[in-house]
C-alpha positions as CSV (number, residue, x, y, z in Angstrom):
1,M,-174.7,42.1,152.3
2,Q,-172.8,39.0,152.7
3,T,-172.1,38.1,155.8
4,K,-168.5,37.3,157.4
5,R,-169.8,33.2,157.2
6,D,-170.6,34.0,153.6
7,T,-166.9,35.3,152.6
8,Y,-165.4,32.4,154.5
9,Q,-167.3,30.0,152.6
10,V,-167.3,31.8,149.1
11,I,-163.1,32.0,149.6
12,T,-163.5,27.5,149.8
13,D,-165.3,27.1,147.2
14,T,-163.0,29.1,144.7
15,I,-160.0,27.3,146.3
16,L,-161.5,24.1,145.9
17,Q,-162.9,24.5,142.6
18,A,-159.7,25.3,141.3
19,L,-157.9,22.3,143.3
20,E,-160.2,20.0,141.6
21,N,-159.7,20.8,138.0
22,C,-156.1,20.0,139.0
23,G,-154.3,17.0,137.6
24,P,-152.5,14.7,139.5
25,C,-149.5,15.5,141.6
26,E,-145.8,14.8,139.7
27,R,-142.8,14.1,141.5
28,P,-140.1,16.9,140.5
29,W,-137.1,14.3,141.1
30,V,-136.1,10.7,139.7
31,S,-134.7,8.1,142.3
32,P,-131.1,7.3,141.7
33,S,-132.0,3.7,141.2
34,P,-134.5,2.0,142.2
35,T,-134.1,-0.4,145.5
36,M,-137.6,-2.1,145.0
37,P,-137.3,-4.6,142.4
38,V,-139.9,-3.5,139.8
39,N,-142.2,-4.8,137.0
40,A,-140.1,-2.7,134.1
41,M,-143.7,-2.4,132.0
42,S,-146.4,-1.7,135.1
43,G,-144.5,0.3,137.1
44,H,-145.0,-1.5,140.5
45,E,-142.8,-2.7,142.9
46,Y,-142.5,-6.6,143.7
47,R,-143.7,-7.9,146.9
48,G,-142.9,-10.9,149.7
49,T,-140.7,-13.7,148.5
50,N,-140.5,-11.8,145.5
51,V,-138.0,-9.0,147.1
52,V,-135.4,-11.1,148.2
53,M,-135.2,-13.6,145.6
54,L,-134.4,-10.9,143.0
55,W,-132.1,-8.6,145.2
56,V,-130.2,-12.0,145.2
57,A,-130.4,-12.4,141.8
58,A,-129.6,-9.1,140.6
59,Q,-126.8,-8.8,143.3
60,E,-125.0,-11.9,142.0
61,A,-125.2,-11.4,139.1
62,G,-124.4,-7.4,139.5
63,Y,-127.6,-5.9,137.9
64,A,-127.4,-2.1,137.9
65,Q,-131.1,-2.0,137.8
66,N,-133.5,-4.0,139.3
67,Q,-136.6,-3.7,137.0
68,W,-137.6,-7.1,135.5
69,A,-140.6,-8.6,132.9
70,T,-141.4,-11.8,131.9
71,F,-140.5,-12.8,128.5
72,K,-143.9,-12.0,127.0
73,Q,-144.1,-8.9,128.5
74,W,-140.5,-7.6,127.0
75,S,-141.6,-8.8,123.6
76,E,-144.9,-6.5,123.8
77,R,-142.2,-3.8,124.5
78,G,-140.5,-4.8,121.6
79,A,-137.8,-6.0,123.2
80,S,-136.0,-9.9,122.9
81,V,-134.4,-11.3,126.0
82,R,-131.1,-12.6,124.4
83,K,-129.9,-16.3,124.1
84,G,-129.3,-17.8,127.1
85,E,-130.3,-16.0,129.4
86,K,-131.5,-17.9,132.7
87,G,-134.8,-16.2,133.6
88,T,-135.1,-15.5,137.8
89,P,-138.9,-17.3,138.7
90,V,-141.5,-14.9,141.0
91,I,-144.2,-16.8,142.6
92,W,-147.8,-15.4,142.3
93,F,-151.2,-17.0,143.5
94,K,-154.3,-17.9,141.5
95,M,-157.4,-19.2,142.8
96,L,-159.3,-22.8,142.5
97,E,-161.9,-24.0,142.9
98,R,-161.5,-27.2,145.6
99,G,-162.5,-29.6,142.8
100,G,-159.4,-28.7,140.8
101,N,-161.5,-26.5,138.5
102,D,-160.0,-22.9,137.7
103,V,-162.5,-20.6,139.2
104,S,-164.2,-18.2,136.6
105,D,-164.0,-14.8,138.9
106,A,-161.5,-15.0,141.1
107,G,-162.6,-12.2,143.0
108,A,-165.4,-13.5,143.6
109,D,-166.9,-14.9,147.7
110,D,-167.3,-18.8,147.3
111,D,-170.5,-19.5,149.9
112,N,-169.1,-22.8,150.7
113,D,-165.5,-21.4,151.0
114,R,-163.9,-23.7,148.0
115,R,-161.6,-21.4,147.1
116,I,-157.8,-22.0,147.3
117,P,-154.9,-20.1,146.8
118,C,-152.8,-22.3,144.6
119,A,-149.0,-20.7,144.0
120,R,-147.5,-20.7,140.3
121,L,-144.6,-19.6,138.9
122,S,-143.2,-17.1,136.7
123,W,-139.7,-16.6,135.3
124,V,-138.4,-13.0,135.0
125,F,-135.4,-11.4,133.3
126,N,-133.8,-8.6,134.3
127,V,-133.2,-5.1,132.1
128,A,-130.0,-6.5,131.4
129,Q,-130.9,-9.1,129.7
130,V,-132.5,-8.0,126.7
131,N,-132.3,-5.8,123.6
132,G,-134.1,-3.5,121.8
133,Y,-135.7,-1.4,125.4
134,Q,-133.8,2.0,126.1
135,P,-133.9,2.1,130.3
136,E,-134.4,5.2,131.2
137,K,-131.0,6.9,131.6
138,A,-129.9,7.7,135.5
139,Q,-129.0,11.1,136.9
140,T,-125.4,11.6,137.5
141,P,-123.9,15.4,138.9
142,E,-123.0,16.3,136.1
143,D,-127.0,16.8,134.6
144,N,-127.5,18.9,136.8
145,H,-130.0,21.5,135.7
146,V,-130.7,23.4,138.6
147,S,-129.6,27.0,138.5
148,P,-128.6,28.9,141.0
149,I,-130.9,31.6,142.4
150,D,-128.9,34.0,144.3
151,K,-131.9,35.1,146.7
152,A,-133.1,31.7,147.3
153,D,-129.7,30.8,148.3
154,A,-129.2,33.5,150.5
155,L,-132.4,32.6,152.2
156,I,-131.9,29.2,152.9
157,T,-127.7,29.7,154.5
158,A,-129.2,33.1,156.0
159,S,-131.7,30.5,158.2
160,G,-129.1,28.4,159.6
161,A,-131.1,25.5,158.7
162,K,-129.7,21.8,159.1
163,I,-130.1,20.4,154.9
164,R,-128.9,17.2,154.2
165,H,-129.0,16.4,149.8
166,E,-129.0,12.6,150.4
167,G,-131.2,10.0,149.1
168,A,-134.9,10.0,147.0
169,L,-137.3,11.5,149.4
170,A,-138.0,15.2,150.7
171,F,-138.5,15.7,154.8
172,Y,-138.7,17.4,157.7
173,R,-137.7,15.2,160.5
174,P,-138.6,17.4,163.5
175,S,-136.5,14.9,166.1
176,T,-133.0,16.3,164.7
177,D,-135.0,19.0,163.7
178,E,-132.6,18.6,160.0
179,I,-134.2,19.3,156.3
180,V,-133.6,16.0,153.6
181,L,-133.7,16.6,150.5
182,P,-132.6,14.4,146.9
183,P,-129.2,16.0,145.7
184,Q,-129.7,18.7,143.0
185,H,-128.5,16.9,140.0
186,L,-132.3,14.5,140.5
187,F,-134.4,17.0,140.3
188,T,-135.8,16.9,136.4
189,G,-139.1,19.2,136.8
190,T,-142.1,18.2,136.1
191,S,-145.0,19.5,132.6
192,T,-145.2,22.9,134.3
193,S,-141.9,23.6,136.0
194,S,-138.4,23.3,135.2
195,A,-135.7,21.6,137.5
196,T,-135.2,24.6,139.0
197,E,-138.4,26.1,139.7
198,A,-139.1,22.1,141.3
199,Y,-135.8,22.3,143.2
200,Y,-136.1,25.4,145.2
201,G,-140.2,24.9,145.4
202,V,-139.4,21.6,147.6
203,A,-136.6,22.8,149.2
204,L,-138.7,26.2,150.5
205,H,-141.7,23.4,151.7
206,E,-139.3,21.9,153.8
207,L,-138.1,25.2,155.0
208,T,-141.8,26.2,155.4
209,H,-141.9,23.2,157.8
210,W,-138.6,23.4,159.5
211,S,-140.0,27.3,160.7
212,A,-143.3,25.7,162.8
213,P,-141.6,25.0,166.5
214,R,-139.6,28.4,165.6
215,L,-143.1,29.7,165.6
216,K,-144.7,27.7,167.5
217,R,-147.1,26.3,164.9
218,D,-148.6,22.8,165.9
219,F,-151.3,21.2,164.2
220,G,-150.8,18.1,165.7
221,K,-148.2,15.3,165.0
222,R,-150.2,12.0,163.9
223,F,-149.9,11.2,160.4
224,G,-152.7,11.7,157.8
225,D,-155.4,13.1,160.4
226,D,-156.6,17.0,159.4
227,A,-153.6,18.7,161.8
228,Y,-151.0,17.0,159.8
229,A,-152.8,18.1,156.0
230,A,-152.8,21.7,158.1
231,E,-149.1,21.9,158.1
232,E,-148.7,20.2,155.0
233,L,-151.5,23.2,153.1
234,V,-149.0,26.4,154.8
235,A,-145.9,24.5,154.2
236,E,-146.9,24.5,150.2
237,L,-148.2,27.8,150.5
238,G,-145.8,28.9,152.2
239,A,-143.0,27.5,149.8
240,A,-145.2,30.1,147.3
241,F,-145.3,32.9,148.9
242,L,-141.8,32.3,149.0
243,C,-141.2,31.8,145.3
244,A,-143.0,34.2,144.5
245,R,-141.2,37.1,147.1
246,L,-137.2,35.3,145.6
247,G,-137.9,35.5,141.9
248,V,-138.1,31.5,142.3
249,S,-141.5,31.6,139.2
250,A,-142.6,34.4,137.8
251,E,-146.3,33.6,138.3
252,P,-147.7,30.6,140.9
253,R,-147.2,27.4,139.2
254,A,-149.9,24.5,138.6
255,D,-147.5,22.4,140.5
256,H,-148.9,24.4,144.0
257,A,-151.7,24.3,143.6
258,K,-151.5,20.4,142.4
259,Y,-150.3,19.4,145.4
260,L,-152.5,21.3,147.2
261,H,-155.4,19.0,145.4
262,N,-154.1,16.0,147.8
263,W,-155.4,18.2,151.0
264,I,-159.3,18.7,149.4
265,K,-160.4,17.0,152.5
266,I,-159.7,19.5,155.0
267,L,-160.7,22.7,152.9
268,K,-164.4,20.7,152.3
269,G,-164.6,20.2,156.1
270,D,-163.7,23.3,157.7
271,R,-164.6,26.7,155.9
272,K,-162.2,28.8,157.6
273,A,-159.2,26.4,157.0
274,F,-158.1,28.5,153.9
275,I,-157.2,31.8,155.3
276,T,-156.3,30.3,158.3
277,A,-153.1,28.4,156.6
278,A,-152.6,30.9,154.2
279,S,-152.1,33.3,157.4
280,K,-149.6,31.2,158.8
281,A,-148.1,30.8,155.6
282,S,-148.0,34.0,155.6
283,E,-146.4,34.2,158.9
284,A,-143.4,31.3,158.1
285,S,-142.2,33.2,155.1
286,D,-142.1,36.7,156.7
287,Y,-140.0,35.1,159.5
288,L,-137.7,33.4,157.3
289,L,-137.6,36.2,155.1
290,T,-136.4,38.4,158.3
291,L,-133.6,35.7,158.7
292,N,-132.0,37.3,155.7
293,S,-132.3,40.9,156.7
294,P,-129.9,43.3,156.0
295,E,-130.4,44.9,159.5
296,R,-130.4,40.8,161.0
297,Q,-127.4,40.6,159.1
298,E,-125.6,43.4,161.0
299,A,-126.7,42.1,164.3
300,A,-124.9,38.9,163.7
């Protein structure tokens, strides 16, 4: 006969096994435009002095996008820098021996501390300076692929939560008690969800966070610790429950599991964590659904 302790562990182990088999989380929206200069080939952001240099170059030339790459990198992608285009210098460092010879392994330690950084320059070109490369099309309001879901919209409206659609981040800000979401037209969905499912999933996730102070749900405030992870777990479970109740998706989506994959640590550290989070998520979803109940609307 299983004990209560065994039951907790079995449930936790089952959830962990499912989460560990999930792929990486996919962000279901695109940035309206890059705010940081990025390498068009690797996607990595430039750092330090290079950020300022590329910002200035983009502003002076009026470039609409902040994608950059070297002449060789563009060539490797089948694109060509147009004749007469001028590159912008970026700085990088190579480790050299004090004697002047290149270090064969730039990552190795040197017992005599003879390795010194030597600054080098490369020239990069903006995507607007090349032919043969098709950058990702910027999303506009006309590209909105989010279809309204009446039940979900009614619940969000009935909550009375202050929601602003701006920028390229989604979050609930406790200090001002408001939710910030990217505009609907930026939601493109993922490999396992439509733009509509993605938008409402994110909105209901943040709305579940919004319910925390109203239900006196406090797991702590330090970013990155187990308390923060527990609240994120509740928010994503709450969003999954609400999506099912409101008809956003016909079945639990892989996106929810992929997101929860990031919080495996807390589940491994506490066998009751998932059960506690699921209970709190149910409480939050019930509370939000109650706000849109006919009885409450009549009372209002």
